[in-house]
N, C-alpha and C positions, 0 to 999 in steps of 0.2 A: 504494500500500500504506500503510495507516494503522498507526502504532505507538502502542500504548497504554502509558502510564506506570502502573506498579503498585507501590504502596508496601507491599503486604502483607508483604514480607520485613522491613520495619522493625518491625512489631508483634511478629513472632516473635523477632527479634533482641533487642528490648527485654525480652520475657519471659525469654528465655534468659540475658540479662546482668543481670536484676534491676533494670532501669531503668524508672521510672514516668514518666507524662506530667508529673507535678508536678516531677520532677527536671529534665525538659527545660525547663519554664517557669522554674525557678530558675537555669538556665544560659543564658538568653537566647533560647530558642525561644518565640515569642509564640503567643497563642491563635489568631490569624489563620493562622499557619503550620501549627499543628496541624490546623486545619480544612481547609486546603489538602491536607495529607497524607492526611487521612481521605477526602477527595473525589478523590484521585489527580490533583490539579492540579499545575501546574508550581511548582517552588521554585528558588531560585538555587543556584549552585555554592557560594557562601559558606555558605548554610544547610546544604547537604549536608555540607560540611566540618565545620561546627559539630556537626551530629548525630553524625557519625562520631567526633569528638573526645570528645563527652560520653559516648557509649555505649561507645566503645573498639572500633570495628569498621571495616570497609571499605565503600566505596560499594555494592558488590554485596550487602551485608547489609542495605541500606536500600531499594534500588529495583531493579526489573527491567523490561524492555521486552518487551511482547507484540506480535507482528506479526499 
């Protein structure tokens, strides 16, 4: 069984919280990481923690797994 990583919750959470991609860049999330998120590629737990800290959310607000 293949599990697909989906970061679509991130973009909705960012809209809801009023956080822009520029704000993520200003807080240490680089362009390569943003590209990985857009392409549903793996990120580190440290990056997930940083995203949650900047946006003010929980991991489930950033990523979901589709089986």
